[in-house]
Every structure is written in structure tokens, then in C-alpha cells.
C-alpha positions in Angstrom: 0.0 0.0 0.0 1.1 3.5 -0.8 0.9 6.3 1.8 0.7 9.7 0.3 1.5 12.7 2.6 0.9 16.3 1.6 2.1 18.9 4.1 0.9 22.4 3.6 1.5 25.5 5.8 -1.8 24.9 7.6 -2.7 21.2 7.4 -1.1 17.9 6.7 -3.0 15.1 4.9 -2.3 11.4 4.9 -4.0 9.3 2.3 -3.8 5.5 1.8 -3.8 4.4 -1.9 -4.5 0.7 -2.8 -3.6 1.1 -6.4 -7.1 1.9 -7.6 -8.7 4.2 -5.0 -8.0 6.0 -1.7 -9.1 4.0 1.3 -9.0 7.0 3.6 -7.8 10.6 4.0 -6.7 11.8 7.4 -6.0 15.5 8.2 -4.0 17.1 11.0 -2.6 20.5 11.8 0.9 21.1 10.5 3.4 21.4 13.3 7.1 21.2 12.6 7.8 20.0 16.2 5.8 16.8 15.7 8.0 13.7 15.9 7.9 10.5 13.8 6.6 8.7 16.8 3.7 11.2 17.3 2.8 10.9 13.6 2.6 7.2 13.9 0.5 7.2 17.0 -1.9 9.6 15.4 -2.0 7.7 12.1 -2.3 4.2 13.5 -5.0 5.2 16.0 -7.2 6.7 13.3 -6.6 3.8 10.9 -7.8 1.4 13.7 -10.8 3.7 14.3 -11.8 3.4 10.6 -11.3 -0.4 10.8 -8.4 -0.4 8.3 -5.7 -3.0 8.7 -3.2 -2.4 5.8 0.5 -2.8 5.3 2.2 0.4 4.2 5.3 -0.4 2.2 5.7 2.8 0.1 5.6 6.5 1.0 5.6 9.7 -1.1 5.8 13.1 0.4 5.1 16.6 -0.8 5.8 19.4 1.7 5.9 23.1 1.5 7.3 23.2 5.0 10.9 21.9 4.8 11.3 21.5 8.6 8.7 18.7 8.7 10.3 16.5 6.0 13.0 15.0 8.3 10.5 13.6 10.8 8.3 12.3 7.9 11.4 10.5 6.5 12.0 9.0 9.9 8.4 7.9 10.1 8.7 6.1 6.7 12.0 4.4 7.7 11.2 3.5 11.3 7.6 2.3 11.0 7.1 1.4 7.3 10.7 0.2 6.6 10.9 2.1 3.3 12.7 5.1 1.8 10.1 7.7 0.9 10.0 9.7 -2.4 10.1 13.4 -1.7 8.7 15.6 -4.4 11.2 18.3 -5.4 14.3 16.3 -4.5 16.7 15.2 -7.3 15.9 11.5 -6.9 12.1 12.1 -7.5 11.5 12.1 -11.2 8.6 14.2 -12.7 6.6 13.1 -15.7 7.1 16.6 -17.2 9.8 18.8 -15.6 8.9 22.5 -15.1 10.0 25.1 -17.6 10.7 28.2 -15.5 13.7 30.5 -14.8 16.9 28.4 -14.2 17.3 29.7 -10.6 13.6 29.4 -9.7 12.4 26.9 -7.1 8.9 25.6 -7.7 6.8 24.6 -4.7 6.3 20.8 -4.5 2.5 21.4 -4.2 2.5 23.1 -7.6 4.4 20.3 -9.2 2.0 17.7 -7.7 -1.1 19.7 -8.8 0.3 20.0 -12.3 1.0 16.2 -12.6 -2.5 15.4 -11.2 -4.3 17.9 -13.4 -2.5 16.8 -16.6 -3.2 13.2 -15.9 -6.9 13.8 -15.7 -7.5 16.6 -18.1 -4.6 16.9 -20.5 -2.7 20.1 -21.1 -3.5 23.8 -21.5 -4.8 24.2 -17.9 -5.0 26.8 -15.1 -5.1 25.1 -11.7 -6.5 27.4 -9.0 -5.7 26.1 -5.5 -7.3 27.7 -2.4 -4.8 27.0 0.4 -2.8 29.2 2.8 -2.0 31.1 -0.4 -4.2 31.2 -3.5 -2.1 29.9 -6.3 -2.6 29.8 -10.1 -0.6 27.1 -11.8 -0.3 27.3 -15.6 0.1 23.9 -17.3 1.4 23.7 -20.9 0.0 21.6 -23.7 2.6 18.9 -23.0 1.9 18.9 -19.2 4.8 21.0 -17.9 4.4 23.6 -15.2 5.4 26.9 -16.9 4.7 29.5 -14.2 1.8 31.0 -12.4 0.6 33.5 -9.8 0.6 33.6 -6.0 -1.9 35.7 -4.1 -2.7 35.8 -0.3 -5.0 33.0 0.8 -8.6 33.8 1.9 -8.1 32.9 5.5 -4.7 34.8 5.6 -6.4 37.9 4.2 -9.2 37.7 6.8 -6.6 37.2 9.6 -4.6 40.2 8.4 -7.7 42.3 8.3 -8.6 41.4 11.8 -5.1 42.0 13.2 -4.7 45.3 11.4 -8.1 46.7 12.4 -8.9 45.8 16.0 -12.6 46.7 15.7 -13.1 44.1 12.9 -14.1 40.6 14.1 -13.3 37.2 12.9 -15.9 36.1 10.4 -16.9 32.9 8.6 -16.3 32.7 4.9 -19.6 32.3 3.2 -21.5 33.7 0.2 -23.4 36.7 1.4 -27.0 37.2 0.6 -26.4 40.7 -0.9 -23.3 42.4 -2.2 -24.0 45.5 -0.1 -23.6 44.6 3.5 -25.8 46.3 6.2 -23.5 45.4 9.1 -19.8 44.9 9.7 -19.9 41.1 9.4 -21.9 41.2 6.2 -19.6 43.9 4.7 -16.5 41.8 5.5 -18.1 38.6 4.1 -19.0 40.4 0.9 -15.6 42.0 0.5 -13.8 38.6 0.9 -16.2 36.5 -1.1 -16.8 38.9 -4.1 -13.2 40.2 -3.9 -11.8 36.7 -4.4 -14.3 35.9 -7.1 -13.0 39.0 -8.9 -9.4 38.0 -8.2 -9.8 34.5 -9.7 -11.8 35.7 -12.7 -9.4 38.6 -13.4 -6.2 36.6 -13.1 -7.5 33.8 -15.2 -8.7 36.1 -17.9 -5.3 37.7 -18.1 -3.6 34.3 -18.2 -5.8 33.3 -21.1 -5.2 36.6 -22.9 -1.4 36.2 -22.5 -1.4 32.5 -23.6 -3.7 33.3 -26.6 -5.4 29.9 -26.5 -8.4 28.1 -24.9 -7.5 26.7 -21.5 -9.5 24.7 -19.0 -9.7 26.2 -15.4 -9.5 23.6 -12.6 -10.5 24.6 -9.0 -9.1 22.7 -6.0 -8.7 23.2 -2.3 -11.3 23.3 0.4 -12.8 26.6 -0.6 -13.1 26.0 -4.4 -16.7 24.7 -4.2 -17.7 27.8 -2.2 -16.3 30.3 -4.6 -17.8 28.5 -7.6 -21.2 29.7 -6.3 -20.3 33.3 -7.1 -19.7 32.9 -10.8 -18.8 30.4 -13.4 -15.2 30.4 -12.3 -14.1 26.8 -12.9 -14.7 24.2 -15.7 -14.0 21.4 -13.1 -13.6 21.2 -9.4 -11.2 18.5 -8.1 -11.4 17.6 -4.4 -8.4 15.2 -4.4 -6.2 16.7 -7.1 -3.0 17.0 -4.9 -3.3 13.4 -3.7 -4.0 12.1 -7.2 -0.9 14.0 -8.4 1.2 12.2 -5.7 0.0 8.8 -7.1 0.9 9.9 -10.6 4.4 10.9 -9.6 4.9 7.7 -7.6 3.7 5.6 -10.5 6.0 7.4 -12.9 9.0 6.8 -10.7 8.2 3.1 -10.3 8.0 2.7 -14.1 11.2 4.6 -14.7 13.5 3.3 -12.0 
């Protein structure tokens, strides 16, 4: 069985892949202090809770937080007796290497999203991922990552607004009933929701204009379904795109060892 691990700035997701489908996806807060032993206790306890008794013998990791990778490597070695593939490291091959500036470092999450999206939808794509940052990944016709856009994430923007203006409260992210708010909370919800709808639409329109070709727009991340309510922003929404991308990269490495 393959264990796919995706570590973002906010959350870390463990998913067990049996070769055809994901048996489970487990989510925990990302904490760089967490040890391999703590990861294993958390993981094994939840696997037992879900009634899953499987043997993990392969691990692949994508992490935007470099400090957690060491303990995840120890987890794979100590408890699953395997050497993990780590996306972005030289020994982890990519189906289509990125074409960016020579000195540029591409986030592993963007490489994984590119691989997963190309496998499912072919090339000429824009992948919009609502995470700690809101990212736009441009995928060429042949499946290579060729650049993109990084904007502040929705929750990050809300937190910055709250911290910079003491009178403004924390609010839930939701589609407001009206654009014009009649109280502080409604005004903030409208600004965030319709502001990000405008951001996504505006950036995607400019990407398509610059590329001068039709492109499919893929939405992913927890907030993608919410923002699709505001406009026809996405051609497709993919809930498990990052995890699927990890299985694609793992398969490619097994076939090309």
C-alpha cells in the first residue's frame, strides 16, 4: 500500500492508496515539532478507528514546510521500513519537468497539482488552488508547469484584516445574501467573497489573454466549491487533485527506476 503525505502550511493530509482508490484521507494541523513517533500514534489510531488494517510499504511526500520533512522521512524508515520519495528532491522524477527560470524553485505542491491535473485533463490548464496562499498554476499543452501566480489566501487575508483593524471581528467565509452589507460582518463577508471571485476571474482572464489559446480552469482546495457559487469560475472542481498527483508521480518513478 502507498501512503501519500501532503504537508501544507496549515494542514497535513495522509491518504492511503491501494492502487485503484484512496481508502481514507486523514488530516491534522501542520506542526514542525511533531516527531515521527507522534505521527505514527496519530495515524495508527485513526486507521484502527476506521477499521483499516493495511501494510504500508511505500511512501511519497510533498511538503511546502521543509522542517517537517526530516520527521516524515524517519516515520517512513522506522515504521514502514521504506525510503520515501520526496517531491522536489533530485531522486524524485517528474513526468514533465517544469519550464521556469533556471534559478527558480517551484513549490512541491504546484508540481504535484500539475501532474495530477495533466493526468486527468490533458494540457493547457490553469489550476487554482485555495490554500494558505491562493495559487494559479499554468500547465502547458505537454503537461509542464510553466509558471503561475501567487496571491494571499482567503483565511490569511481575513486574519490580516482582523489583526490590522482591532474593531473588525473574525468572520466565517460564506457567500453573502447581498453584495451591499448592512452590518460589519456582512460587509466583510461580501468583501472577501466577491473580492476573491473578482481576483480569480481577473487573473484567469489575463492568463488566457497572455497565452492566446483556450484553457481549462481547474479549481481545487477546500474553498473551491464555495467560490464556484459566485460565478462560473471553474470548468471542473477536483477535491483530491493533490493526492492524485502524488500517485501519478509515484507511478512514474516506479515505471522509470
